VOPADREN-928519 format. One record per atom (N, C-alpha, C): residue in one letter; x, y, z. Coordinates in steps of 0.2 Angstrom, whole numbers, plus 5000, padded with zeros to 4 digits. Each point is the difference from the previous one (the first is absolute). Example, Ala and Ser with C-alpha at 12.3 -4.5 7.8 and 13.67 -1.06 7.14 Angstrom:
BEGIN
A506649725039 A499650065000 A500450065000 S499850054996 S500450065001 S499650055003 
END
This chain:
BEGIN
M498749984847 M500450005005 M499850055005 K499850045001 K499950035006 K499149975002 D499749934998 D499649975003 D500349975007 Q500650024997 Q500349925005 Q500350065007 F500150085000 F500050005007 F499350065001 P500049995006 P499550015004 P499750085000 D499349994999 D499750064999 D500050065006 R500450005003 R500250045007 R500850005004 D500450035003 D500350034999 D500249935008 P500849975001 P499749985004 P499950025007 D499949985008 D499850045005 D500250025002 R500450075003 R500550024998 R500149995010 L499550005004 L500049995006 L500849935002 L499649934996 L500649945000 L500650014995 H499950054998 H500550034994 H500750025004 E499950005005 E500250015009 E500349964997 P501149985002 P500249945001 P499849985008 A500150045004 A499849975006 A499749985003 R499450014999 R499049994995 R499949965000 L500449994993 L499849934996 L500449955007 R500750015004 R500249955002 R499549965007 L499950055000 L499549995008 L499349974995 L499650014998 L499749994997 L499849914999 A500749994998 A500549924996 A499849985007 N500750005004 N499949975006 N499349985004 L499450064998 L499550005004 L499549954997 A500149974997 A499649994994 A500249874997 V500649995004 V500049965004 V500050025006 V499450025006 V500149995008 V499750024998 R499750054998 R499350045002 R500250025006 R500550025006 R499750005006 R500849985004 A500150125001 A500749965002 A500350095003 D500249985007 D500250055006 D500750054993 F500150065006 F500450014997 F500950004998 T499749975007 T501149965001 T499949964994 W499749975001 W500249944991 W499950044992 L499550055001 L500450034996 L500350064997 L500450015009 L500550034999 L500549964997 N500049925000 N500749975000 N500249954992 R499249994998 R499649984993 R500250054994 T500250085001 T500050044995 T500750025001 G500550025005 G500150044999 G500050065003 L499250044999 L500150055003 L500350035005 S499750095000 S500550025006 S499250015004 R500250015007 R499150045004 R499550034997 G500450025000 G499550104996 G500249974996 N500450004991 N499549974995 N499549935001 L500049975003 L499549925000 L499550065006 S500050015004 S499450065000 S499550064998 V500550014997 V499450054993 V499749974996 Q500449944994 Q499849944992 Q498950005007 M500349965006 M499749955001 M499550065006 S499850064998 S499550045001 S499950044995 R500449994991 R499750014994 R499749954999 L500149955001 L499849924998 L498850005005 A500150015007 A499550005007 A499450044993 E500550094999 E499550074998 E499749954995 A500349944995 A499849984993 A499249975003 G500349975004 G499649945001 G500249904999 H500550025001 H500549974995 H500049935004 V500350045007 V500049975005 V499749995007 T499849995009 T499850035004 T500650035002 V500050015007 V500450005008 V499549995005 E500549985006 E499949945005 E500550045003 K500050065009 K500349985002 K499849995006 T500649965002 T499549955007 T500950015006 F499849965004 F500850025006 F500049905000 R500449994998 R500449935004 R500650015005 D500050005005 D500349975007 D500350075000 N499250065004 N500450084999 N500550054994 R500149954995 R500250014995 R499250034991 P500250054999 P499850004994 P500149954995 R499549984995 R499949984997 R499650024991 T500450004995 T499850004996 T499649944996 L499350004996 L499749974997 L499750014994 Y500649994992 Y499650004994 Y499749934997 E499350024999 E499849954994 E499650014993 L500349974998 L499950044990 L499149995000 T499750044997 T499350004997 T499849994996 D499249974999 D500149964992 D499950064997 R500050065001 R500250054994 R500850014998 G500449985005 G500849975002 G500149994992 L499749955003 L500249914997 L499550014992 Q499750064997 Q499749974993 Q500450064995 A500350055009 A500550074994 A500549944996 L500350005006 L500249915000 L500049994993 R499949964999 R499749964993 R500050034995 E499750055002 E500050054993 E500650015001 Y500350065003 Y500750014997 Y500449934996 K500249965003 K500449944997 K499750004992 R499350005000 R499650004995 R500150034994 D500250075003 D500150054994 D500750005001 M500549995004 M500650034997 M500549894995 A499349975004 A500149934996 A500250014989 R499050065000 R500050024994 R500750024999 I499950055001 I500650064998 I500949934999 L500149995006 L500549964998 L499949954994 D499549975000 D500449924991 D499550064994 A500150075003 A499750014992 A500650034998 L500650025004 L500750014997 L500449954996 P500450014994 P500249974997 P500649945002 G500149994997 G500849935002 G500049985007 
END
């Protein structure tokens, strides 16, 4: 049965529910602004900002700050590294869950 489990623990960075939700949304659209992610996830502004900073530090997303109509706009884009990490996380979690009885 041990062979069914991944040989490592799930990625702790992605295992945090808010970050997982953010990456899952970006996996669908690949690029989104702060307001769109705020509305899609229901996270607070502060929490979204902190979680995206952590994902950016890990190289999972890029951040682009611009102005539109004299208002700040922050765009996030899922990187190839972030997409690969999300795929690995999905695979690892599926293997763990598939090994459960019942």
